[in-house]
Steps between C-alpha positions, in 0.01 A plus 500: 500500500342173606672179412282242327349251745651155511226243535754221526583594859315327782521780756526878480603744773275795583736740319475293184121483531491877544713547191289262289162636610582865557347478848703632794614240757303661784184479288569134424536431874171680566324305223630178657280574801199640316487251211640201688810453287716245678860499376718223633773591745860409433813534707480790740123511441552678167188502282515272197233557237399260226397608150133444598543760777640747246204442269260555793678826590472614137129415501448701820689791346273494193186479712601793719683727256348438157148389587472741791362249747520540876684244709165332577416495130839358413450227761170408334672510162761254616225270625347482154246783517704714265341601175806668358507817296317354199229344719443827685491690170237262363292549814524880473400489132205273580379742771547795265292328229220439750503864606493617137205270426319649798566852373386399151176358642435824689564716193308279254129588447 
């Protein structure tokens, strides 16, 4: 069972970040390279994440797992090109309405 995150801390170790986000440490290290997450380094070069890093990791997780984006799509999403689930749903519904209107026009005398 995950312990509730403590936002009052300044730094979190990779194990704590993994526990809070549900993302394995090796995946977090990979995402550091791909998504340019830059944790600070403490004594012994140990990674030290801030709460903002944890929020970014959670966002990446949502983009990849829940929204089904590729890594390239998630990168665009982090840069502001993300429509989100509701935005994509609206776009799909709009396209569907246009197609139905086209079908109606074809079938109407």
